[in-house]
Structures are given as C-alpha cells and as structure tokens.
C-alpha positions as CSV (number, residue, x, y, z in Angstrom):
1,M,3.8,-6.1,-84.8
2,S,4.0,-3.2,-87.1
3,A,1.0,-0.6,-86.8
4,T,0.6,0.0,-90.3
5,R,-1.2,-2.7,-92.0
6,L,-0.5,-3.8,-95.6
7,D,-2.7,-0.9,-97.7
8,G,-0.6,1.7,-95.7
9,T,-3.3,2.5,-93.3
10,T,-3.3,1.9,-89.7
11,Y,-5.0,-0.5,-88.0
12,A,-6.3,2.5,-85.3
13,A,-7.7,3.8,-88.5
14,H,-9.0,1.3,-90.7
15,S,-11.2,0.0,-88.2
16,A,-12.1,3.8,-87.3
17,D,-13.1,3.5,-91.1
18,L,-15.4,0.4,-90.5
19,Y,-17.0,2.1,-87.7
20,A,-18.2,4.9,-89.2
21,K,-19.3,3.1,-92.3
22,V,-21.9,1.3,-90.2
23,F,-22.6,3.7,-87.3
24,D,-23.0,6.9,-89.5
25,W,-23.0,8.7,-85.6
26,A,-19.5,7.1,-84.8
27,D,-17.2,9.3,-83.7
28,K,-14.2,8.1,-86.4
29,T,-11.8,10.4,-84.9
30,A,-12.3,9.5,-80.9
31,I,-12.3,5.5,-82.1
32,E,-8.8,5.8,-83.8
33,G,-7.3,7.8,-81.1
34,S,-8.7,5.2,-78.3
35,L,-7.5,2.3,-80.8
36,A,-4.2,3.8,-81.1
37,V,-3.7,4.0,-77.7
38,N,-4.6,0.6,-77.1
39,A,-2.1,-0.2,-80.1
40,A,0.6,2.2,-78.5
41,F,0.1,0.2,-75.2
42,N,0.7,-3.3,-76.4
43,A,3.1,-1.9,-78.7
44,Q,4.9,-0.8,-75.0
45,M,4.4,-4.3,-73.0
46,A,5.5,-6.0,-76.1
47,A,8.8,-3.7,-75.5
48,L,8.6,-3.7,-72.0
49,T,9.0,-7.9,-72.4
50,R,11.6,-7.8,-75.0
51,L,13.9,-5.7,-72.4
52,C,13.0,-7.6,-69.4
53,G,13.8,-10.3,-71.6
54,A,17.5,-9.3,-71.9
55,L,18.0,-8.6,-68.8
56,G,17.1,-12.1,-68.0
57,I,14.2,-11.5,-65.5
58,N,11.0,-12.0,-65.5
59,R,9.2,-9.4,-63.4
60,T,5.1,-7.7,-63.9
61,V,5.2,-3.9,-64.1
62,G,3.2,-4.2,-60.5
63,R,6.5,-6.0,-59.2
64,H,8.7,-3.6,-61.0
65,A,6.4,-0.5,-59.3
66,L,7.0,-2.0,-55.8
67,I,10.7,-2.7,-56.1
68,R,11.0,1.0,-57.8
69,L,9.0,2.2,-54.5
70,L,10.9,0.7,-52.3
71,H,14.3,1.7,-54.1
72,F,13.4,5.2,-53.7
73,A,12.0,4.8,-50.1
74,R,15.8,4.1,-49.3
75,D,16.1,3.4,-45.3
76,H,12.0,4.4,-44.7
77,R,10.0,1.2,-44.6
78,L,6.4,1.6,-45.8
79,T,3.6,-0.4,-44.4
80,Q,1.3,-2.4,-47.2
81,F,-1.1,0.7,-46.9
82,E,1.0,3.4,-48.4
83,I,2.5,1.3,-50.9
84,A,-1.4,0.6,-51.5
85,S,-2.1,4.2,-51.8
86,E,0.8,4.9,-53.4
87,M,0.1,2.6,-55.7
88,Q,-3.2,3.3,-56.1
89,V,-4.2,-0.2,-56.1
90,T,-5.6,-2.7,-53.7
91,S,-4.2,-3.9,-50.2
92,S,-5.3,-7.4,-51.9
93,N,-2.8,-6.5,-54.8
94,V,0.1,-5.4,-52.5
95,T,-0.3,-8.4,-50.5
96,F,0.0,-10.3,-53.7
97,L,3.4,-8.8,-55.1
98,V,4.8,-8.4,-51.5
99,D,4.0,-12.6,-50.9
100,G,5.6,-13.2,-54.9
101,L,9.0,-10.7,-54.0
102,E,9.3,-12.4,-50.7
103,K,9.0,-15.2,-51.7
104,E,11.9,-14.9,-54.2
105,G,13.8,-13.2,-51.4
106,L,13.9,-9.3,-52.8
107,V,11.4,-7.7,-50.0
108,Q,10.9,-8.9,-46.4
109,R,8.4,-7.5,-44.1
110,L,9.0,-6.4,-40.7
111,P,6.9,-5.8,-38.0
112,H,6.5,-2.4,-36.6
113,P,8.3,-2.2,-32.9
114,T,5.5,-0.7,-31.1
115,D,2.3,-1.4,-33.3
116,R,1.4,-5.0,-33.6
117,R,-1.3,-4.6,-36.5
118,T,1.5,-2.6,-38.3
119,V,4.1,-4.4,-40.8
120,H,6.8,-2.3,-42.5
121,V,8.1,-3.5,-46.5
122,Q,11.6,-3.2,-47.5
123,L,14.3,-4.8,-50.1
124,T,16.6,-7.6,-48.7
125,P,20.0,-6.8,-50.2
126,E,19.2,-9.1,-52.8
127,G,16.2,-7.0,-53.7
128,E,18.3,-3.4,-53.3
129,D,21.0,-5.1,-55.6
130,F,18.2,-6.2,-58.4
131,A,16.8,-2.4,-58.3
132,K,20.1,-1.1,-59.1
133,I,19.9,-3.1,-62.2
134,I,16.1,-2.6,-62.9
135,V,15.2,0.8,-61.7
136,P,17.7,2.5,-64.0
137,S,16.7,0.3,-67.0
138,M,13.5,1.1,-66.6
139,A,14.1,5.0,-66.6
140,R,16.3,4.2,-69.9
141,F,13.5,2.4,-71.4
142,M,10.9,5.0,-70.1
143,A,12.8,7.5,-72.1
144,A,13.1,5.1,-75.3
145,M,9.6,5.1,-75.2
146,L,9.1,9.3,-76.1
147,D,12.8,9.2,-78.1
148,G,12.1,12.5,-81.0
149,F,9.5,13.6,-79.0
150,D,10.8,17.0,-77.5
151,D,10.6,18.5,-73.9
152,A,6.7,20.2,-75.1
153,E,5.7,17.0,-76.9
154,K,6.2,14.9,-74.1
155,R,4.6,17.2,-71.6
156,L,1.6,17.4,-74.1
157,F,1.6,13.7,-74.7
158,A,1.4,13.3,-70.6
159,D,-1.2,15.9,-70.4
160,L,-3.7,14.3,-73.2
161,L,-2.8,11.1,-71.5
162,Q,-3.7,12.5,-68.3
163,R,-6.9,13.5,-69.7
164,F,-8.0,10.4,-70.9
165,Q,-7.3,8.4,-68.5
166,H,-9.7,10.6,-66.6
167,N,-12.5,9.6,-69.3
168,A,-11.9,5.9,-68.4
169,D,-12.0,6.2,-64.9
170,A,-14.8,8.5,-64.6
171,F,-16.9,6.0,-67.5
172,D,-19.8,5.5,-66.5
173,A,-21.1,2.0,-68.8
174,K,-24.9,2.8,-67.7
175,S,-24.5,6.5,-69.8
176,I,-24.7,4.3,-73.3
177,D,-27.6,3.4,-74.7
C-alpha cells in the first residue's frame, strides 16, 4: 500500500491536517510524525510477511527473535528467564514461544544438570538448519529497510526512534486531559 494519497499527500500529513483543523491546540508536526511511524511499521510488517512467504515459512517476529537469540548463543544454553530478559518480554510469552517452536521440532528444553527448577532451551539440529536460513535473510531484510540511508542517517534514525520508544514507554494515559 502506498504512503501517498491520490492528491499527492501522505496519509500521515492528511490526517495531521484534519487534527489541526479540528483542534487548534494540536501539534500537527508531532501527529504527522507519530502517524508516519505507524505507517512505516505497517509497511515493514507487510514486507516481512512477503519475505516469509518467499522463504516458505510462517513465523512470527517473536519466534524469529527467539531463534536468532538461540542461534547467536551457539553452545551456550539459555534459560527461559535469560531469554525473557534478553527479549524484554514476560516469562509467559517465552513459554508460549518455546512451546510453539518445540512442537515444530525447532527447539528443545533440557533440564539443568544440578538445579531441577531450571530448564535450558536450545535449538535442535532442525532449528539450527532453519536458523541458517532465516537469520541471514533477516539481516539482509533489515539492511534493505534502510537502503539509501548513509551511516550517519541510520544512526540518527535509530536514535530518534529510541527517543520515540522512550516516550511511548514512559507515557501515562492519566496525563491526558
């Protein structure tokens, strides 16, 4: 889906104009920026869906992140707690992801040799084979998302998005009038 409307404006710019017309206090530029982030995310997810389709795989972003994390861990087995901490998700989310990948034969749970309360997760041989396809494909995909940006622009872009994420993480809905 194109970000440009038939009249030549972007959806974000058009929507920001509408907000500014209705609410004289609205920060039109901020609204346009926020909507542009949403549009860019949606476009990236659509591109990722196309990539997965071209590779003949059906994976979620969370599953890919877990496979990548285990792939880069190599011989070091990770606990579900370590995975949750690294991925910045809840332990129940990790359990869900591991359950699904375990059913597909891509990961396995292994008991800790001395601590019965601890379980390690590692890729199976099939999981390693899959990781050898998806991990480099994702690296190329992520690079393609910033094609045409020079290194300084890439750094600035990442910095700006991190600031945006910080604001989103710190947002308190009770602060809205």
